[in-house]
C-alpha angles and dihedrals in degrees: 000000000000111000127189114203125192116204091031091162093052126099096257097032093054093050091047089052093051090050093047092049091048088055089054100256126142112240137196112194120199116208130184097239138002088240088069094058094103096054107119089356094287093156091054091049091051092052092052099044147039093280139124128193123219121195103220137156105219089203088069109074094197093053092050094047093050093046095049094043093052092054096041097207128201089210133028115207114189122194119189097213123115094030 
């Protein structure tokens, strides 16, 4: 399954991503800024798994729509951390 996760660099989002990858899913994690990519080792996890990272400001509807549309997820997981 293809899963899109907002707040991928947050406490809950990151743990959800690790679980989904362990289950064999493909994940796209949106993060607020590329500077946050190393929080919790997110960049390392993306290099080792079927994962992409999308820099996206969830306050900007157009950014979110483009990011989600380009990944074409089967499931959208939204975490409300880092708002």
